[in-house]
N, C-alpha and C positions, 0 to 999 in steps of 0.2 A: 418341931422337926429336927434342927440342930440344937445340941444340948450344950457341947463344951469343945473348945479348941484345946487339944493335947499338945500340939506343937506347931511351930511354924519353920519351915526350912527356907533354902535359897528360893526355891520355885514354886513351893506348894505349902499345903497345910493340912494336917491330920485332925479330924473332927469327929466326934461321937456324935450318933443320931439315934431317933427313938427307935426301939425295936420293932415297931409297927409299920415301919417304913420299908417297901420292896424294892430290892435293888434295881429292878427293870423300870421302875417308877420315876427314878430320878438320876440314872447315869447318862452322862454326857449333857446334865443341865446346866444351864448357867445360874450362879449365886452371887449375890453381893456381901462384901465385908463392910460395914458401916462402923466408922470409928472416928468420932467427931468430925472433922472436915473431910476425912478420906472416905473415898467410895471405890473399893477394889473390886474387880470382877474377876471371877474364876470360874472353872469347868469342873465338875464331879468326874474324875477319871476312873476311879475304882472304888468298889463297895464290899468291904468285907465284914459280914454279920452286922454289928452295930457302929462301924466305923467307916469313914469315907476318906477317900484322897481327893483334895481339891488343888488343881493347877491354877496359879495365878497367871491371868491373860493382859491384865491391863487396867485401867483407871479412868473412872468418870470424872471430868473437870469441868465446871461451867457448862453442864448439859452437852459435853461433847467426850468421845471415847478415845482414848489415846493407848494404842497398842504398847505393851511392855511396861514394865513398873519399876519405879525408882523407890518408892517408899512401900513399906510391907504393912499389913495390918497387925494390930496388936492382939495379945492372946484375950483382952476384954471385947474383942470386936463382936457386934451383932451380926448374924449371919441369916439370910433369907434368900429365898428364890427371885430372881430377876422380875421385874414388874413390866409392864406392856410398855410404858413408856420408853423405859431404859431398853427393852427388847428392840423397839423401833430404830433406837439408835444405832443398833449392830445391823439389823436386818434391812434399814432403810424403809422409805416411804415412797410413794407412786407420786414423780413430779415430772416435768418436760424432759429433764437431764436423765431420769432413771428409766430403767425398764425391769421389768420382772424377770428374775432367772430360774427360779422355781419355789417349791414350797418346803417349809421346814416340818419334817414329819414329828419332830419333838414337841413343836409348840403348836399342835392343832391346825397342822398345814398352812401356817400362818405364811403370807407371801414373802420372799426375800427379793429385794431390789437392789440393783448395782448401778452404778454410773456409768452410762453408755461410753463416755470417754475412756474412763478407767479400764473399761472391757476391750473396746475395739481400737483403742491407740495403742495397744502393746501386744506382743506376741504371745500366744497361748499354745498350751500344751495339753491335750485331751486323751488319756490313756484308758484302756478297759479292754478285758478279755472279750473274744467272741461272744455275743449273746449278754453282754453286761449292760446292754441300753445306750451304748456309746453314739451309734447313728441316730437313734431316736433322740438323744439327747441335744445332738448338733443340730438336727432338725428343729427342735423345739426351741433352741436357744435362736436361730435365725427367725423362724415364724414370731417368737416373742417380739423380736425387734420391728417385725411389719406389721404387727397389729396394734401398736401405739394409735390412740385416737387423735390426739390434738396437733402431733407434730410426727411427720411420716419421714422416713428416710428415702426421699426421692432420689438423692443424689449420690447414695451409697453403690459401691461397687465390689461385688463379692465374687471371685474368682475361684471355681472349684475344680480341682483335679482329683479325678477318681477312675478306677479300674473298671466299675460298672455304672450302669445308670440308676442305682438305687436312690439317688436323691430327687431324680426327675419327678417322680410321684409326689413328693413332699413339696416341690417348690413350682411345678408345672401349672399349678391354678393359683398362682400367687396373686394374680389381677382380681381374683373374687374377693380378697380381702379391700382391695382399691383399685380402680381402674387406671390409677397412675403407675401400677406396679407391673413389671413385665419380666420374663423370663427367657432365657436362650440356652440351646443345648448344642455342642458340637460333639462330633464323634470320630473316632479313628477307624471306626468299621466302614471299609470301603463297599460293603454290601448293603448298607442302610441308605435307601435312596430318599427317605422323607426327612432324615436329619441332616444338617449342614457337615460337611467334612472339615476337619480341622484342616486349616491352611495358613501358612507362614510365608509372608514374603523373604525371599533369599537374600536379598539386598540388605536387608537390615541385620543379618546375621555377620557376627564379626568372627575373627581368628577363634575366640575362645569357644563360642557357639559350634564352630566346625570341628574343633578339637573334641567337644563332647560327643557329636553326632558321630564323628568317625573313630571314637574310641581311642583317642591320642595316649600312647604311654611314654613317650621318649620326648626330651625336649626339642631334639633336632627336627622333629615332625613340625613342629610349630612354625619354623622358618619356611618349610615347604608350603603350609597353607598359606601363609602371609603373601609370598610370591605368587601364589594360585588366586588369591583374591586379587591382587595387583593386574594380573593378566586378563582376568575374566571381567574387570572393569573396563579395561581397555578394548579387549576383542569383541565384547557384545554390543558395542557401539556399531560394528561391521563398516567402518568408513575406510577411507584410503590410510589414515595413520595406522589403523589396526592391521590392515593387511600389510603395510612394509613392515611393521614390527613383527608380525609372523614370519614374514620372510627373512627378517634379520635374524631372528631366533633360531629358525631351521638351518640358515646357512651356517651361523656359529657353531652349531653343534657338530654339524657334518664336517666342518673344515677341522675343529677339534679333535674329531676322530680320525680323519686323514693323516694326521700328523702325528698319530701315534705309533709306538715300535712294537705293534702287534701284526700279525699275520694278515695276508690280504684278506683271506677267507673271514676272519674275525671282523675286520673292519668293514668289511661288506655286511655281513650281519647286522651290525650296529647301525650302519647308515639304512638299510633296509628297515630296520626297526623303528627308526626315527621318522621315515617317510611313510611308515605304515600308520603311526600313530598320529603325527603331525603333518598335514600337507596344505598345500595351497593350489591355485589354478598354474603357478610358475614353478612351484617345487613339489613333484609328486613322482613316483616311479615310472608313471607313464608318458611324461611331458616329452616332447620332441625336442632334442637340443642340435641346433645348427651347427655342423662342421664345415669342413672347406669342400664343398661342391657335393655333401650329403647330410642327412639328417639321420638321428639314432635317438632310440626312446633311452631316458635315464638308466633305466634299469640294465639295459645292454651295455652301457659304458662301465659296469663293473665286472663285467665277465673278466676273468683271470686268464693271462696268457701262460705260455709254457715257461716264461722265467718268473711265475708267480706273482705277477704285477697287474694293475688294471690295464687294459686295452686302451681306454680314453682317459687315462688319469688327467693329462693337462686339459682336455676338453672340459672335463668335468669340474676340475678346480676353478678355471676360469670363467665358468658359467656360474657356480655357487659365489663365488667370490662378489659376482655382479651384484648380488644382493645384500652384502654387507654394508652396513652404515655405522662404522665405528665413531664417526664424529657426532652423530645425531644423539641429544640428550633426552632419552625416552622417559616418559612421566612415570615415577615410581610410588606415586601416591592414589592411594583405592578412593574412589567415590562411589556412592550408592547409583547404580544404574539398573535397569531392567535385565534380567538375565534368568536363566534356566537351570537346571541340573545338568541338561546337555552342553550348555556353554560352560558350566563349571568344570565339568568332566574334561571338555577340550582344553580349558585353561591348565587343569592339572598335568594332561598330556604335555603340554608344552612346558611346564614348571619340570617335569622329570628330564626333558632333553637340556635344560638350562644349569648353570651353576656347576657343570660338569657333573652332574649325578651319575651318569652314565659310567664314569670311569672309577667311581667310589663304591666299592661293593657294599658296603654297610649303610651308607645313606640311600643308596640306590634301594635296597632290601626294606628299609623302612618307608620309602616313599611308595614302592610297589604295595605295601601293606595299605596305605591310604587309598591308592588307586583301586584295589580289590574291594574295600569296603564302600567306597563311593560308587563303583559298579554296581555293586550288589543292590546300593539303593536306588540307583536310577534303573535298574531292570526288575523293581518289586512293586508290590502295591504301595508301599511306603512313598514313592516319587509323587503321589497325588498330594501329600500333606505340604509340599512345597511349589505346586502348579499353580501359582497366582498367575491370574491373565492379563495383567497390566501393572504399571508400575504405580506405587501408592507411598506415600509418606507415612512416617511412623504415627504422627497424629492420627491421619486418614484412617489407618489401620485400626487404631484404638476405637476409634469413632464408628468404624463399621461392626467392631465387636461388640458394641453395647446398644446400636441402633437397630430395630427392626425393621422389615420391609415396609412397614406401615409407619414408619418415621417415629417410633415410640422409643424412649429410652429403657433398657432394661437396667435391673439392679443387681440380678444373679445371672453370671453366666457360667454355665457348667460344662466342663471340657472332660468327655468320657473317653478314656484311654483303654478300650477293650480290642481283644483281636491282635495286640502287637505284643512283642517280647519285652521283658524287663528293661532291658538296656536302651532300646528306642523309645520307651515310655518315659525312662529317667532322662533322656537327651531332650525329647520335647519339653518336659516340665521345666528342665533347667533353661531351656532356650526362651520360653515363655516368661519365666521369672526375670530372667536377664533383661529381656526387652520391657518387660512392667517397669523395672527398676530403672533402665536408660530413660522411658518416658517420663517417669516420675522426677527424675533428676534435670531432665530438659525444661520442665516448666517453669515459666517466669517467677510465678509465685510459688515458692516452695510449699508443699503440703496441700496444694489446692486441688488435687485430685486423689483423695486416699483410696487405695485398692487393698483388700484383704485377698491373701492367697491362702485358701483352705485345702491343705493337703491330706485326703484321705487315704490311708496306708501310708504315711509319711515314711516309715522305715524302707520304702523301695526307692525313694528319691533323695532323702536328707541321710546320706552316708558319708564316710569318711573316705572320699576318693582321690583318684590318680591325678586329678586336676590339681589338689594342693601341691604336688612335686611340679607338675608341667606348666601350670598357669600362674602358681604362686596365690591362688585363692580359690574359695570354692562360692559361687553365687549365693548359696542358702547363707553361708556364714557370713558374707557381705551385707546382705539384707538385713539378717539377725542383728548384725552390729549397727548399721547405718540407717537401715530402712524406715524407721521411727520418725525421725526428722524429716523426711520425704514422704510419708505417708503410705509407706508399703510396709504391710504387716503379714506374719506369716502365722497360720494356725497348724499345729502338726496333730494330726489325728492318728492314732496307732495303737495297736494291740502289743507292739514289739518295742518298747522304748530302749532297749538295750542295743539294738541296731541303730539308733539314732546317732547324728554327729554329736560330740559332746559338746563343740562350740555353739552350735545352733540351740541346743537345749538350756545352756547356762544363761542365754539371753531371754528365755520366756519369763514373763511377769506375772502370768496368770495360769492357773492349773485346775482342772477337772478331771478328778481321778475316779472312775468307776472300778469296780471289781477286778481285781488282778490278783491271780493266785501263784504264777510261776515265781519261785524264789529268787532266780536270778534277776528278774524284772524287777523284783520288791527292792532287792538290795541296791539295784542300779539307781533306782529312782530316790532312795533314801541317801544315797551319797551325792548324786547329780542334783536334784532339785533344791534349790535355795529355800530355807526357812521350813523345811519339812521337817517333822518330828516322828519318833517312831510311835507316838500317839496316833498320828493320822494313818501311818501304816497299818496300825493294827485296826483301826476303825473301818479302813476301806474293806479289810478282809470279810466282814459280816454284812457288806451292803447289799441290799436287793437289787434286782434288774431295774434300771431307771434311776437309781439312787447314786449320788457321787460325792466325794468330798470336795469342796470348792475353796480355792484360797489363792492369795497373791493381791496384787494392787486392787483389784475390783472389789475385794472384801475385806471389811474391818477385822473379821478374825475366820480361821478355817471353820467351815460349816459342813454340816451333812445336808445335802439339797436332793430333795425329790422333784426330778425334772417331769413335768405332765406330759401326758402322751402328745407327740406331734399329731397334727389334723390338717391336711391328709399324712398318712405315716409314709416314711420311705419304704422301697421296697427290698429291706434287708433281712426280712424274717428266714430263718431256717427251712429248707425244703420240706414240704408235707410229704414224708415217707409212708406214712399210713394210707393217705389219700391215693398216690400214686400207685403203691404196690399192691392194696388189697382188693380182692374181687369177692364179692359175695355170691355163693353159689346158692342156685334154687333150690328150695325145699321140696 
């Protein structure tokens, strides 16, 4: 077949072949250059009539394959197609540590095996157009892990986030593989009565989480959220201390307004605003104040006389100052306690009257923006996502996520973010990701509870956001950089890689690239994905549906992999227009 080596360049060789060899029979095949003690692996990348171009890939030494070459074959080397034993060194064999990835269409559908650790201990990116078989491929990949016979992934934790329930069909019957396997689905659709609703304990959310939830765009709003959390932590206890604290804050706010150089009407409006949004049984507009021989409601004390002053300014001042406790050292530390969104809204109202925000137009406007967003959530169906009915620790929360009502352990937990807008979906995914990362970091034994975060349509969540400027970091970037050592791994599944965060993508070590056509996406992949070559880019352009280019730490070499059909399949097929539109007329 191979007659003569014409030339050897830095990374390839030009070789003459027999005229009766068809290009489609040998293109992308692996060949061996044998030269004394050298055994160099190459791949046929181009065929031009009776000449082929063979790229050098690596070297076999002592029955092991090493990627890359230092020594090159000589012009006198013998060339042959790779044999079965050498191929197995590249595509792997079935062992306890390995799992099947897919089949090699170039080598009679030989199974391609990958090391489980190399695959699941590293961040992975999975790209492909709609209809390229991307979702089928992901489903088959996970199913392959759960169909191993001798060793089962009983302690695995795969958290899937998706905008539809397309994976439900693929994984809901996972117990049929093995009764030890279980699956759970949560939904954001408040109209689905049979599927548990997504619920997150508010007290485990930090300032950063609320910044994402309330769409913070300015750093000054971070301080407002910090103060809000301190107040809700104190007020939610509803004890004597919290009651005194509220009275102190209200009275401080009123006194600060009383002594401003504003008109009486303006001062009255601001005080009424304070007592409308923040009130206690002692401090509210309808409380009766005892004068000398008479009582008067607090609101009536702010009637303005003919001189433009309050009729009961002295009485009001004395009453309000009675609740000031300037010498009391109030607790300024947040501690997780049970509270609701209504408690949080009350705490934000108290935040708005403190710190002199009422007298600072810029900061007050930014605070009001937070108030509007929080109020919107409190009065929408989104409120149910945070309506936990009791206090629960973070460890208990994760235990509830992975344990069924029958007290069985779940390996796959599917969060379906449907019927909510993109902003809320992204906020929820960020909150879950940060909670997962916090939980993993809190474990005494590092990496003892590995969790995979599979993000379907990852471009909706993993973006370059404002939180880089406001918080100083992005949770996905932090997980991408630090997550592996704690066992928190991200899988990015998307048809639009250009919209992904470059910093997150740069940390991915494994890639499954299904067919992509858009030139912008192809250019981006070639520039951003490490170790990708123009050859790989060209190969993926002609891939069939369900076939991908796999490369990275899990692979010895980039390879074309045919993913077997998942069984059962995910519900990701296109709508059957013919079936739904057409009506056969009676003859």
